[in-house]
BALOBA-1460 file (C-alpha; in Angstrom, 3 decimals):
// residues 335
<rec num="1" residu="m" x="-13.520" y="-10.698" z="-8.837"/>
<rec num="2" residu="q" x="-9.962" y="-11.953" z="-8.741"/>
<rec num="3" residu="n" x="-9.143" y="-15.380" z="-7.336"/>
<rec num="4" residu="r" x="-8.454" y="-15.084" z="-3.630"/>
<rec num="5" residu="h" x="-5.377" y="-17.292" z="-3.815"/>
<rec num="6" residu="k" x="-1.964" y="-16.046" z="-4.828"/>
<rec num="7" residu="s" x="-1.336" y="-15.312" z="-8.479"/>
<rec num="8" residu="h" x="1.927" y="-15.508" z="-10.412"/>
<rec num="9" residu="k" x="0.894" y="-12.899" z="-12.972"/>
<rec num="10" residu="n" x="3.975" y="-10.760" z="-12.241"/>
<rec num="11" residu="r" x="2.552" y="-7.781" z="-14.161"/>
<rec num="12" residu="n" x="5.757" y="-5.771" z="-13.703"/>
<rec num="13" residu="l" x="4.401" y="-4.744" z="-10.319"/>
<rec num="14" residu="r" x="7.089" y="-2.824" z="-8.438"/>
<rec num="15" residu="t" x="4.815" y="-1.777" z="-5.574"/>
<rec num="16" residu="l" x="4.422" y="1.731" z="-4.225"/>
<rec num="17" residu="l" x="7.732" y="1.337" z="-2.455"/>
<rec num="18" residu="i" x="9.566" y="0.898" z="-5.724"/>
<rec num="19" residu="a" x="7.591" y="3.746" z="-7.282"/>
<rec num="20" residu="f" x="8.619" y="5.978" z="-4.398"/>
<rec num="21" residu="l" x="12.353" y="5.402" z="-4.414"/>
<rec num="22" residu="l" x="13.757" y="3.297" z="-7.221"/>
<rec num="23" residu="l" x="12.632" y="5.952" z="-9.694"/>
<rec num="24" residu="f" x="15.545" y="8.052" z="-8.586"/>
<rec num="25" residu="v" x="17.922" y="5.951" z="-6.468"/>
<rec num="26" residu="f" x="18.923" y="3.778" z="-9.408"/>
<rec num="27" residu="g" x="19.469" y="6.906" z="-11.413"/>
<rec num="28" residu="g" x="21.956" y="7.931" z="-8.739"/>
<rec num="29" residu="a" x="24.962" y="7.097" z="-10.900"/>
<rec num="30" residu="a" x="23.978" y="9.969" z="-13.170"/>
<rec num="31" residu="m" x="23.553" y="12.405" z="-10.297"/>
<rec num="32" residu="g" x="26.085" y="14.891" z="-9.104"/>
<rec num="33" residu="m" x="26.607" y="15.072" z="-5.340"/>
<rec num="34" residu="s" x="24.460" y="18.205" z="-5.036"/>
<rec num="35" residu="k" x="21.587" y="16.466" z="-6.874"/>
<rec num="36" residu="y" x="21.996" y="13.395" z="-4.648"/>
<rec num="37" residu="r" x="21.698" y="15.588" z="-1.558"/>
<rec num="38" residu="s" x="18.597" y="17.326" z="-2.879"/>
<rec num="39" residu="v" x="16.912" y="13.993" z="-3.616"/>
<rec num="40" residu="k" x="17.815" y="12.703" z="-0.156"/>
<rec num="41" residu="e" x="16.395" y="15.847" z="1.458"/>
<rec num="42" residu="s" x="13.179" y="15.523" z="-0.566"/>
<rec num="43" residu="v" x="12.718" y="11.875" z="0.392"/>
<rec num="44" residu="n" x="13.470" y="12.483" z="4.069"/>
<rec num="45" residu="s" x="10.924" y="15.324" z="4.118"/>
<rec num="46" residu="s" x="8.277" y="12.587" z="3.879"/>
<rec num="47" residu="f" x="9.472" y="10.895" z="7.075"/>
<rec num="48" residu="q" x="7.020" y="10.560" z="9.954"/>
<rec num="49" residu="s" x="7.395" y="7.923" z="12.655"/>
<rec num="50" residu="s" x="4.455" y="5.639" z="13.370"/>
<rec num="51" residu="g" x="5.429" y="5.520" z="17.045"/>
<rec num="52" residu="v" x="5.393" y="1.721" z="16.898"/>
<rec num="53" residu="s" x="8.821" y="0.215" z="17.565"/>
<rec num="54" residu="a" x="8.408" y="-3.329" z="18.821"/>
<rec num="55" residu="h" x="11.429" y="-4.682" z="16.953"/>
<rec num="56" residu="d" x="14.760" y="-3.538" z="15.530"/>
<rec num="57" residu="v" x="14.084" y="-2.887" z="11.853"/>
<rec num="58" residu="g" x="17.591" y="-1.528" z="11.319"/>
<rec num="59" residu="t" x="19.073" y="-4.902" z="12.185"/>
<rec num="60" residu="k" x="16.632" y="-6.608" z="9.834"/>
<rec num="61" residu="l" x="17.787" y="-4.480" z="6.943"/>
<rec num="62" residu="s" x="21.505" y="-4.759" z="7.662"/>
<rec num="63" residu="s" x="21.241" y="-8.545" z="7.946"/>
<rec num="64" residu="k" x="19.045" y="-8.781" z="4.816"/>
<rec num="65" residu="r" x="16.152" y="-10.459" z="6.591"/>
<rec num="66" residu="p" x="12.612" y="-10.390" z="5.134"/>
<rec num="67" residu="i" x="10.666" y="-7.175" z="5.815"/>
<rec num="68" residu="s" x="7.041" y="-6.110" z="5.751"/>
<rec num="69" residu="i" x="5.552" y="-2.773" z="4.738"/>
<rec num="70" residu="l" x="1.980" y="-1.604" z="5.274"/>
<rec num="71" residu="i" x="1.071" y="0.539" z="2.271"/>
<rec num="72" residu="m" x="-2.048" y="2.670" z="2.519"/>
<rec num="73" residu="g" x="-3.785" y="4.828" z="-0.056"/>
<rec num="74" residu="t" x="-5.969" y="7.790" z="0.808"/>
<rec num="75" residu="d" x="-7.432" y="10.878" z="-0.837"/>
<rec num="76" residu="t" x="-6.980" y="14.048" z="1.159"/>
<rec num="77" residu="g" x="-8.742" y="16.243" z="-1.369"/>
<rec num="78" residu="s" x="-5.573" y="18.341" z="-1.305"/>
<rec num="79" residu="a" x="-2.540" y="18.711" z="-3.556"/>
<rec num="80" residu="k" x="-0.242" y="17.756" z="-0.676"/>
<rec num="81" residu="l" x="-0.292" y="15.212" z="2.128"/>
<rec num="82" residu="t" x="0.211" y="17.064" z="5.422"/>
<rec num="83" residu="r" x="1.623" y="15.601" z="8.625"/>
<rec num="84" residu="d" x="-1.547" y="16.362" z="10.586"/>
<rec num="85" residu="y" x="-3.797" y="14.611" z="8.086"/>
<rec num="86" residu="k" x="-6.469" y="12.335" z="9.524"/>
<rec num="87" residu="g" x="-8.780" y="10.422" z="7.223"/>
<rec num="88" residu="h" x="-9.792" y="7.062" z="5.827"/>
<rec num="89" residu="t" x="-7.301" y="4.802" z="4.044"/>
<rec num="90" residu="n" x="-9.327" y="3.477" z="1.144"/>
<rec num="91" residu="s" x="-6.798" y="0.910" z="-0.010"/>
<rec num="92" residu="m" x="-4.364" y="-1.108" z="2.095"/>
<rec num="93" residu="m" x="-1.692" y="-3.650" z="1.230"/>
<rec num="94" residu="v" x="0.777" y="-5.647" z="3.277"/>
<rec num="95" residu="v" x="3.906" y="-6.069" z="1.173"/>
<rec num="96" residu="t" x="6.572" y="-8.557" z="2.245"/>
<rec num="97" residu="i" x="9.979" y="-8.652" z="0.554"/>
<rec num="98" residu="n" x="12.198" y="-11.677" z="1.076"/>
<rec num="99" residu="p" x="15.740" y="-11.375" z="-0.362"/>
<rec num="100" residu="k" x="16.524" y="-14.991" z="0.586"/>
<rec num="101" residu="t" x="13.771" y="-16.520" z="-1.549"/>
<rec num="102" residu="n" x="13.751" y="-13.540" z="-3.950"/>
<rec num="103" residu="k" x="9.988" y="-13.226" z="-3.627"/>
<rec num="104" residu="t" x="7.630" y="-10.350" z="-2.901"/>
<rec num="105" residu="t" x="4.083" y="-10.892" z="-1.630"/>
<rec num="106" residu="v" x="1.416" y="-8.225" z="-2.042"/>
<rec num="107" residu="d" x="-1.652" y="-8.865" z="0.110"/>
<rec num="108" residu="s" x="-4.542" y="-6.490" z="-0.553"/>
<rec num="109" residu="i" x="-6.888" y="-5.825" z="2.366"/>
<rec num="110" residu="s" x="-10.214" y="-4.084" z="1.947"/>
<rec num="111" residu="g" x="-10.528" y="-0.876" z="3.938"/>
<rec num="112" residu="e" x="-14.071" y="-2.034" z="4.685"/>
<rec num="113" residu="t" x="-12.883" y="-5.053" z="6.689"/>
<rec num="114" residu="a" x="-14.779" y="-5.132" z="10.003"/>
<rec num="115" residu="v" x="-12.482" y="-5.028" z="13.053"/>
<rec num="116" residu="n" x="-12.341" y="-4.000" z="16.689"/>
<rec num="117" residu="i" x="-9.669" y="-1.286" z="16.568"/>
<rec num="118" residu="p" x="-7.150" y="-1.575" z="19.455"/>
<rec num="119" residu="g" x="-7.495" y="1.320" z="21.887"/>
<rec num="120" residu="y" x="-10.822" y="2.484" z="20.439"/>
<rec num="121" residu="k" x="-13.431" y="0.223" z="22.004"/>
<rec num="122" residu="k" x="-16.231" y="2.790" z="21.764"/>
<rec num="123" residu="a" x="-15.649" y="3.234" z="18.026"/>
<rec num="124" residu="s" x="-15.625" y="-0.515" z="17.380"/>
<rec num="125" residu="p" x="-16.609" y="-2.503" z="15.448"/>
<rec num="126" residu="a" x="-15.475" y="-0.289" z="12.620"/>
<rec num="127" residu="p" x="-14.070" y="-0.562" z="9.114"/>
<rec num="128" residu="l" x="-10.308" y="-1.015" z="9.019"/>
<rec num="129" residu="n" x="-9.924" y="2.225" z="7.073"/>
<rec num="130" residu="e" x="-10.990" y="4.224" z="10.140"/>
<rec num="131" residu="a" x="-7.869" y="3.207" z="12.058"/>
<rec num="132" residu="y" x="-5.797" y="5.974" z="10.470"/>
<rec num="133" residu="e" x="-8.478" y="8.564" z="11.115"/>
<rec num="134" residu="l" x="-8.620" y="7.564" z="14.791"/>
<rec num="135" residu="g" x="-4.902" y="7.304" z="15.531"/>
<rec num="136" residu="q" x="-2.939" y="7.844" z="12.304"/>
<rec num="137" residu="a" x="-0.180" y="5.469" z="11.192"/>
<rec num="138" residu="g" x="0.503" y="3.965" z="14.613"/>
<rec num="139" residu="t" x="-3.078" y="2.781" z="15.040"/>
<rec num="140" residu="s" x="-3.202" y="1.437" z="11.484"/>
<rec num="141" residu="v" x="-0.026" y="-0.566" z="12.066"/>
<rec num="142" residu="k" x="-1.234" y="-1.899" z="15.429"/>
<rec num="143" residu="t" x="-4.602" y="-2.865" z="13.951"/>
<rec num="144" residu="v" x="-3.155" y="-4.816" z="11.027"/>
<rec num="145" residu="q" x="-0.604" y="-6.503" z="13.313"/>
<rec num="146" residu="s" x="-3.330" y="-7.509" z="15.741"/>
<rec num="147" residu="m" x="-5.719" y="-8.625" z="13.012"/>
<rec num="148" residu="l" x="-3.261" y="-10.960" z="11.274"/>
<rec num="149" residu="n" x="-0.597" y="-11.602" z="13.942"/>
<rec num="150" residu="v" x="2.116" y="-10.476" z="11.545"/>
<rec num="151" residu="p" x="4.780" y="-7.879" z="12.412"/>
<rec num="152" residu="i" x="4.742" y="-4.674" z="10.371"/>
<rec num="153" residu="d" x="8.227" y="-3.182" z="9.968"/>
<rec num="154" residu="f" x="7.389" y="-0.023" z="8.040"/>
<rec num="155" residu="y" x="4.425" y="1.904" z="6.713"/>
<rec num="156" residu="m" x="3.821" y="4.166" z="3.732"/>
<rec num="157" residu="l" x="0.798" y="6.422" z="3.238"/>
<rec num="158" residu="l" x="0.171" y="7.707" z="-0.281"/>
<rec num="159" residu="n" x="-2.220" y="10.499" z="-1.209"/>
<rec num="160" residu="v" x="-3.786" y="8.925" z="-4.294"/>
<rec num="161" residu="g" x="-5.761" y="12.086" z="-5.071"/>
<rec num="162" residu="g" x="-2.545" y="14.105" z="-5.172"/>
<rec num="163" residu="l" x="-1.111" y="11.898" z="-7.914"/>
<rec num="164" residu="n" x="-2.859" y="14.128" z="-10.453"/>
<rec num="165" residu="k" x="0.183" y="16.417" z="-10.537"/>
<rec num="166" residu="v" x="2.644" y="13.499" z="-10.508"/>
<rec num="167" residu="i" x="0.956" y="11.930" z="-13.539"/>
<rec num="168" residu="n" x="0.903" y="15.216" z="-15.433"/>
<rec num="169" residu="e" x="4.598" y="15.751" z="-14.625"/>
<rec num="170" residu="v" x="5.461" y="12.585" z="-16.588"/>
<rec num="171" residu="g" x="3.212" y="13.510" z="-19.514"/>
<rec num="172" residu="g" x="0.342" y="11.190" z="-18.663"/>
<rec num="173" residu="i" x="0.266" y="7.389" z="-18.465"/>
<rec num="174" residu="d" x="-0.944" y="4.459" z="-20.567"/>
<rec num="175" residu="v" x="-3.357" y="2.030" z="-18.907"/>
<rec num="176" residu="t" x="-5.396" y="-0.845" z="-20.352"/>
<rec num="177" residu="p" x="-8.731" y="-0.999" z="-18.441"/>
<rec num="178" residu="t" x="-9.770" y="-4.378" z="-17.081"/>
<rec num="179" residu="l" x="-13.484" y="-3.611" z="-17.479"/>
<rec num="180" residu="s" x="-15.718" y="-1.123" z="-19.286"/>
<rec num="181" residu="f" x="-17.383" y="1.644" z="-17.272"/>
<rec num="182" residu="s" x="-18.039" y="5.372" z="-17.063"/>
<rec num="183" residu="f" x="-17.037" y="7.468" z="-14.058"/>
<rec num="184" residu="g" x="-16.263" y="11.108" z="-13.316"/>
<rec num="185" residu="g" x="-17.202" y="12.186" z="-16.827"/>
<rec num="186" residu="y" x="-14.816" y="9.706" z="-18.482"/>
<rec num="187" residu="n" x="-15.441" y="6.485" z="-20.413"/>
<rec num="188" residu="f" x="-13.208" y="3.416" z="-20.138"/>
<rec num="189" residu="t" x="-13.256" y="0.410" z="-22.475"/>
<rec num="190" residu="k" x="-12.055" y="-3.028" z="-21.411"/>
<rec num="191" residu="g" x="-8.902" y="-4.168" z="-23.190"/>
<rec num="192" residu="v" x="-8.278" y="-0.869" z="-24.999"/>
<rec num="193" residu="k" x="-4.975" y="0.803" z="-24.149"/>
<rec num="194" residu="t" x="-5.791" y="4.358" z="-23.088"/>
<rec num="195" residu="h" x="-3.570" y="7.395" z="-22.554"/>
<rec num="196" residu="m" x="-4.722" y="9.214" z="-19.415"/>
<rec num="197" residu="n" x="-3.881" y="12.576" z="-17.919"/>
<rec num="198" residu="g" x="-3.961" y="13.000" z="-14.146"/>
<rec num="199" residu="a" x="-7.686" y="13.685" z="-13.866"/>
<rec num="200" residu="k" x="-8.707" y="10.757" z="-16.070"/>
<rec num="201" residu="a" x="-6.303" y="8.348" z="-14.346"/>
<rec num="202" residu="l" x="-7.690" y="9.253" z="-10.926"/>
<rec num="203" residu="a" x="-11.243" y="8.728" z="-12.168"/>
<rec num="204" residu="y" x="-10.199" y="5.284" z="-13.409"/>
<rec num="205" residu="a" x="-8.511" y="4.437" z="-10.103"/>
<rec num="206" residu="g" x="-11.245" y="5.880" z="-7.891"/>
<rec num="207" residu="m" x="-14.385" y="4.186" z="-9.205"/>
<rec num="208" residu="n" x="-15.900" y="1.873" z="-6.585"/>
<rec num="209" residu="n" x="-19.073" y="0.039" z="-7.531"/>
<rec num="210" residu="d" x="-20.157" y="-3.056" z="-5.607"/>
<rec num="211" residu="k" x="-22.169" y="-4.227" z="-8.636"/>
<rec num="212" residu="l" x="-18.988" y="-4.323" z="-10.715"/>
<rec num="213" residu="d" x="-15.894" y="-5.262" z="-8.735"/>
<rec num="214" residu="g" x="-16.144" y="-3.303" z="-5.484"/>
<rec num="215" residu="d" x="-13.264" y="-2.307" z="-3.240"/>
<rec num="216" residu="y" x="-10.948" y="-5.077" z="-4.452"/>
<rec num="217" residu="g" x="-11.312" y="-3.859" z="-8.019"/>
<rec num="218" residu="r" x="-10.528" y="-0.299" z="-7.005"/>
<rec num="219" residu="q" x="-7.351" y="-1.480" z="-5.304"/>
<rec num="220" residu="n" x="-6.307" y="-3.293" z="-8.481"/>
<rec num="221" residu="r" x="-6.924" y="-0.194" z="-10.603"/>
<rec num="222" residu="q" x="-4.965" y="2.009" z="-8.203"/>
<rec num="223" residu="r" x="-2.117" y="-0.472" z="-8.503"/>
<rec num="224" residu="d" x="-2.393" y="-0.330" z="-12.325"/>
<rec num="225" residu="v" x="-2.080" y="3.460" z="-12.224"/>
<rec num="226" residu="l" x="0.931" y="3.342" z="-9.908"/>
<rec num="227" residu="t" x="2.651" y="0.724" z="-12.044"/>
<rec num="228" residu="a" x="2.044" y="2.894" z="-15.120"/>
<rec num="229" residu="i" x="3.646" y="5.875" z="-13.350"/>
<rec num="230" residu="v" x="6.734" y="3.762" z="-12.680"/>
<rec num="231" residu="k" x="6.976" y="2.696" z="-16.323"/>
<rec num="232" residu="q" x="6.426" y="6.222" z="-17.635"/>
<rec num="233" residu="s" x="8.873" y="7.917" z="-15.283"/>
<rec num="234" residu="g" x="11.790" y="5.501" z="-15.571"/>
<rec num="235" residu="s" x="14.009" y="7.741" z="-17.686"/>
<rec num="236" residu="i" x="17.093" y="9.525" z="-16.353"/>
<rec num="237" residu="s" x="15.683" y="12.885" z="-17.458"/>
<rec num="238" residu="t" x="12.651" y="12.321" z="-15.254"/>
<rec num="239" residu="l" x="14.753" y="11.070" z="-12.372"/>
<rec num="240" residu="l" x="16.774" y="14.262" z="-12.473"/>
<rec num="241" residu="n" x="13.691" y="16.477" z="-12.605"/>
<rec num="242" residu="q" x="13.425" y="18.072" z="-9.159"/>
<rec num="243" residu="d" x="9.813" y="19.149" z="-9.801"/>
<rec num="244" residu="f" x="8.852" y="15.509" z="-10.379"/>
<rec num="245" residu="i" x="10.718" y="14.342" z="-7.281"/>
<rec num="246" residu="n" x="9.071" y="17.027" z="-5.170"/>
<rec num="247" residu="s" x="5.604" y="16.308" z="-6.569"/>
<rec num="248" residu="l" x="6.030" y="12.625" z="-5.660"/>
<rec num="249" residu="t" x="7.381" y="13.110" z="-2.147"/>
<rec num="250" residu="d" x="4.670" y="15.690" z="-1.437"/>
<rec num="251" residu="q" x="2.158" y="12.844" z="-1.630"/>
<rec num="252" residu="v" x="3.866" y="10.447" z="0.797"/>
<rec num="253" residu="l" x="4.283" y="9.984" z="4.541"/>
<rec num="254" residu="t" x="6.448" y="7.077" z="5.700"/>
<rec num="255" residu="d" x="8.783" y="5.915" z="8.445"/>
<rec num="256" residu="l" x="11.242" y="4.699" z="5.805"/>
<rec num="257" residu="t" x="14.257" y="6.975" z="5.576"/>
<rec num="258" residu="f" x="16.243" y="7.599" z="2.417"/>
<rec num="259" residu="d" x="18.993" y="5.303" z="3.731"/>
<rec num="260" residu="n" x="16.425" y="2.570" z="4.497"/>
<rec num="261" residu="l" x="15.035" y="2.828" z="1.003"/>
<rec num="262" residu="k" x="18.457" y="2.854" z="-0.578"/>
<rec num="263" residu="t" x="19.320" y="-0.378" z="1.264"/>
<rec num="264" residu="i" x="16.077" y="-1.980" z="0.104"/>
<rec num="265" residu="g" x="16.676" y="-0.732" z="-3.409"/>
<rec num="266" residu="t" x="20.071" y="-2.433" z="-3.572"/>
<rec num="267" residu="d" x="19.839" y="-5.521" z="-1.331"/>
<rec num="268" residu="y" x="16.177" y="-6.423" z="-1.939"/>
<rec num="269" residu="r" x="15.735" y="-5.428" z="-5.579"/>
<rec num="270" residu="d" x="15.796" y="-8.934" z="-7.095"/>
<rec num="271" residu="a" x="12.894" y="-9.999" z="-4.861"/>
<rec num="272" residu="t" x="10.600" y="-7.452" z="-6.539"/>
<rec num="273" residu="k" x="10.911" y="-9.298" z="-9.858"/>
<rec num="274" residu="n" x="8.913" y="-12.263" z="-8.520"/>
<rec num="275" residu="v" x="5.602" y="-10.979" z="-7.179"/>
<rec num="276" residu="n" x="2.798" y="-13.086" z="-5.699"/>
<rec num="277" residu="e" x="-0.547" y="-11.355" z="-5.245"/>
<rec num="278" residu="d" x="-3.238" y="-12.265" z="-2.739"/>
<rec num="279" residu="h" x="-6.130" y="-10.634" z="-0.956"/>
<rec num="280" residu="l" x="-8.097" y="-11.095" z="2.216"/>
<rec num="281" residu="q" x="-11.580" y="-12.269" z="1.211"/>
<rec num="282" residu="g" x="-14.556" y="-11.044" z="3.203"/>
<rec num="283" residu="t" x="-18.333" y="-11.260" z="2.974"/>
<rec num="284" residu="a" x="-20.480" y="-8.135" z="2.723"/>
<rec num="285" residu="k" x="-22.674" y="-7.701" z="5.804"/>
<rec num="286" residu="t" x="-24.446" y="-4.809" z="7.488"/>
<rec num="287" residu="v" x="-22.805" y="-3.978" z="10.821"/>
<rec num="288" residu="n" x="-24.261" y="-1.150" z="12.911"/>
<rec num="289" residu="g" x="-25.847" y="0.320" z="9.805"/>
<rec num="290" residu="q" x="-22.631" y="0.122" z="7.753"/>
<rec num="291" residu="s" x="-21.880" y="-2.195" z="4.853"/>
<rec num="292" residu="l" x="-18.650" y="-3.918" z="5.887"/>
<rec num="293" residu="q" x="-16.582" y="-6.925" z="4.872"/>
<rec num="294" residu="v" x="-16.718" y="-9.602" z="7.581"/>
<rec num="295" residu="v" x="-13.785" y="-12.020" z="7.367"/>
<rec num="296" residu="s" x="-13.939" y="-15.536" z="8.756"/>
<rec num="297" residu="k" x="-11.356" y="-16.918" z="11.176"/>
<rec num="298" residu="t" x="-10.423" y="-19.515" z="8.583"/>
<rec num="299" residu="e" x="-9.662" y="-16.857" z="5.974"/>
<rec num="300" residu="l" x="-7.693" y="-14.773" z="8.465"/>
<rec num="301" residu="q" x="-5.640" y="-17.837" z="9.398"/>
<rec num="302" residu="r" x="-4.995" y="-18.590" z="5.730"/>
<rec num="303" residu="e" x="-3.666" y="-15.080" z="5.173"/>
<rec num="304" residu="t" x="-1.611" y="-15.183" z="8.367"/>
<rec num="305" residu="n" x="-0.022" y="-18.397" z="7.130"/>
<rec num="306" residu="v" x="0.830" y="-16.835" z="3.757"/>
<rec num="307" residu="l" x="2.411" y="-13.729" z="5.255"/>
<rec num="308" residu="r" x="4.314" y="-15.418" z="8.074"/>
<rec num="309" residu="k" x="5.753" y="-17.940" z="5.621"/>
<rec num="310" residu="s" x="6.850" y="-15.101" z="3.334"/>
<rec num="311" residu="l" x="8.670" y="-13.546" z="6.318"/>
<rec num="312" residu="d" x="10.352" y="-16.824" z="7.315"/>
<rec num="313" residu="l" x="8.417" y="-16.860" z="10.609"/>
<rec num="314" residu="n" x="7.123" y="-19.905" z="12.452"/>
<rec num="315" residu="s" x="3.458" y="-20.782" z="12.126"/>
<rec num="316" residu="a" x="1.147" y="-19.120" z="14.642"/>
<rec num="317" residu="k" x="-2.522" y="-18.514" z="15.238"/>
<rec num="318" residu="t" x="-4.055" y="-15.541" z="13.507"/>
<rec num="319" residu="g" x="-5.089" y="-12.396" z="15.413"/>
<rec num="320" residu="t" x="-8.184" y="-11.941" z="17.547"/>
<rec num="321" residu="i" x="-9.683" y="-8.543" z="16.749"/>
<rec num="322" residu="e" x="-11.885" y="-9.467" z="13.801"/>
<rec num="323" residu="y" x="-15.554" y="-8.554" z="14.120"/>
<rec num="324" residu="v" x="-17.737" y="-11.447" z="15.245"/>
<rec num="325" residu="p" x="-21.478" y="-10.745" z="15.624"/>
<rec num="326" residu="a" x="-22.471" y="-10.271" z="19.274"/>
<rec num="327" residu="t" x="-18.900" y="-11.056" z="20.378"/>
<rec num="328" residu="t" x="-16.120" y="-8.825" z="21.709"/>
<rec num="329" residu="t" x="-12.601" y="-10.227" z="21.613"/>
<rec num="330" residu="t" x="-9.245" y="-9.044" z="22.852"/>
<rec num="331" residu="t" x="-5.854" y="-8.852" z="21.272"/>
<rec num="332" residu="n" x="-3.331" y="-11.628" z="21.918"/>
<rec num="333" residu="s" x="-0.591" y="-11.424" z="19.291"/>
<rec num="334" residu="t" x="2.843" y="-13.004" z="19.368"/>
<rec num="335" residu="y" x="5.654" y="-12.366" z="16.902"/>
């Protein structure tokens, strides 16, 4: 299991945000105006508001202040992510991008983290990944904000299962497995660079075995696959391929508009070259018959400190909705 403290590995991680937009925005110089419009229309077709608007994110972007994005991965079992989708978010990350310090922080959070979901007392305690199923993006954003006392400016939901087509569109990807295992009819060997088609890559990203590396490991492998897609699809010919653009945007729902993403792609780009990775460390416990990750107040406070510092915010107490045995707490967050 990876060290819980931040790492300076900087493995060319561009985050899902970069995978979603920079693939084609920075190819914009080669685009004609009609192609630019078609890309903009494709990107904006993925827009869906979270319904959470506690602060003016437009002002943040225009003044180049640090921003936060909640990135969630799910598997709809479908080739396209629909607006009415309700399901679990198996992987979750809070990404902060600070153009002042030129640093990006990627904090992985297990979907199995035990929380009391705001507005859903009867369903609580529950794993964090149920927040989207109960109330879609808005509830996921509110839950993460309340859990860590950190403002979330934007969200992005990615249909990991639907990346099969995206991967095949770029001719497959090269990934070097971090451990040896067999899953979904495929074999993977640690340290051996492997060319994967869509089906094999999703098997690699989807394996979740508590005896090996559990949910944290799955999140790392999903990130490896996404990074490989970025590397493989970075050519102008791919950027100008409307089928590729459509296949990518079909798998995303977000409240980031094309103009938002273009601003981030230009004004925040340098910050993505210096990436610190972290994750919220829990302890496996059985809660109401479910195996969940119970996170201590100390660990929550540590992560709150990391994220608030990355956003240039004053220190503050962590949130109050974590699961505590035989205890019900209420939300009291301040930004």
